[in-house]
C-alpha positions in Angstrom: 87.9 143.3 90.1 86.9 141.3 87.1 84.0 141.9 84.8 82.6 139.9 81.9 82.3 141.6 78.5 80.9 140.2 75.3 83.4 140.1 72.4 82.4 140.9 68.9 81.8 137.2 68.2 79.4 136.8 71.2 81.6 134.8 73.6 82.1 136.2 77.1 85.6 137.7 77.8 86.8 138.1 81.4 88.6 141.4 81.9 90.2 142.4 85.1 92.3 145.4 86.2 95.4 143.2 86.3 95.1 141.5 82.9 93.3 139.1 80.6 94.0 136.3 78.2 94.1 137.0 74.4 94.4 134.1 72.0 95.8 131.9 74.8 98.4 134.4 76.0 98.0 136.2 79.3 98.4 140.0 78.8 98.6 142.6 81.6 100.5 143.2 84.8 103.6 141.0 85.3 102.1 139.3 88.3 99.0 138.3 86.4 101.0 137.0 83.4 103.3 135.0 85.6 100.5 133.4 87.7 98.5 132.6 84.6 101.5 130.8 83.1 102.0 128.9 86.3 98.4 127.8 86.4 98.7 126.6 82.8 101.9 124.7 83.5 100.4 123.0 86.6 97.5 121.7 84.5 100.2 119.5 82.8 100.3 117.4 85.9 97.0 115.9 85.1 98.2 114.7 81.7 101.4 113.4 83.2 99.5 111.4 85.8 97.3 109.9 83.1 100.4 108.9 81.1 101.8 107.1 84.1 98.5 105.4 84.8 98.5 104.1 81.2 101.1 101.6 82.2 102.4 101.4 78.7 105.9 102.9 78.3 105.9 103.2 74.5 102.5 104.9 74.3 103.3 107.0 77.3 106.6 108.1 75.9 105.1 109.1 72.6 102.3 111.0 74.2 104.7 112.7 76.6 106.9 113.8 73.7 104.2 114.9 71.3 101.4 116.2 73.7 103.0 117.3 77.0 106.4 118.6 76.0 105.1 121.2 73.4 102.4 122.5 75.7 104.4 125.7 76.6 105.6 126.4 73.1 102.9 129.1 72.4 103.7 130.8 75.7 107.4 130.6 75.0 106.9 132.7 71.8 104.5 135.2 73.4 105.5 135.7 77.0 108.7 137.3 78.3 111.1 134.5 79.4 111.4 136.2 82.8 107.7 135.8 83.4 107.6 132.3 82.0 110.6 131.1 84.0 108.8 129.5 87.0 106.1 127.9 84.8 108.9 126.4 82.6 110.6 125.0 85.6 107.3 123.4 86.8 106.6 122.0 83.3 110.1 120.6 82.9 109.8 119.0 86.4 106.6 117.2 85.3 108.3 116.1 82.1 111.4 114.7 83.9 109.4 112.9 86.6 107.0 111.4 84.0 110.0 110.4 81.8 111.8 108.8 84.8 108.6 106.8 85.7 108.1 105.6 82.1 111.6 104.3 81.8 111.5 103.0 85.3 114.7 104.9 86.4 113.8 107.1 89.4 117.3 108.6 89.7 118.5 110.1 86.5 121.8 111.9 86.8 122.0 115.4 85.2 124.1 114.2 82.3 121.5 111.4 81.6 118.6 113.9 81.7 120.6 116.3 79.5 120.9 113.5 76.9 117.2 112.8 77.1 116.4 116.5 76.3 118.5 116.4 73.1 116.7 116.0 69.8 116.4 112.5 68.5 118.8 113.2 65.7 121.5 113.9 68.3 120.9 110.7 70.3 118.3 112.1 72.7 114.6 111.4 73.4 113.4 114.8 72.2 112.2 115.9 75.7 113.0 119.6 75.0 113.3 121.8 78.0 110.8 124.7 78.1 113.2 126.6 80.3 116.1 126.2 77.9 114.3 127.2 74.7 112.0 130.0 76.0 114.4 132.8 75.4 115.2 131.9 71.8 111.6 131.2 71.1 110.6 134.7 72.4 113.3 136.5 70.5 112.8 134.7 67.3 109.0 135.4 67.5 109.7 139.1 67.9 112.2 139.1 65.0 109.7 137.3 62.8 107.0 139.8 63.7 109.3 142.8 63.2 109.5 142.0 59.5 105.8 142.3 59.1 105.2 145.5 61.2 105.9 148.0 58.4 102.9 146.8 56.4 100.6 147.8 59.2 102.6 150.9 60.5 104.1 152.9 57.7 106.2 155.1 60.0 108.2 152.0 61.0 109.3 151.3 57.4 112.7 153.0 57.7 113.4 151.8 61.3 112.7 148.2 60.7 114.6 148.0 57.4 117.8 149.0 59.2 117.3 146.4 62.0 116.3 143.3 59.9 118.7 141.6 57.5 117.0 140.2 54.4 
């Protein structure tokens, strides 16, 4: 059961018993978070279809790398990797199929796709896998946030200083 509330800045906010979205991140019951991430990932198909329809490999490759590939970065930093897993697989599937179409090679072997996912400085195409980086993105985001928590919660001062190396 969802209801609409007005936030302090006047825009409507949809709130349900299972969760809501705050600053682009779904928050709430695990099922809500996972399904919201999946919906977000599936929206990437539209962009990928448009890149294929462009019929220009160079422009398509640049737009794929700089517009589609980073789409899940925010969710990777803010959603538990276990809840982001299926969305990351869908996103990576769209990335791979679009890449294959743009380079006109429909059957990439695993080792070829692995090389394509490597950063350019390591001889790849920079098609980073959302699935492979989601865990490190989530943990590093928490560690970065942990350093700043004591300034807002004084009782965490001693706990955090023992956990974080400066």
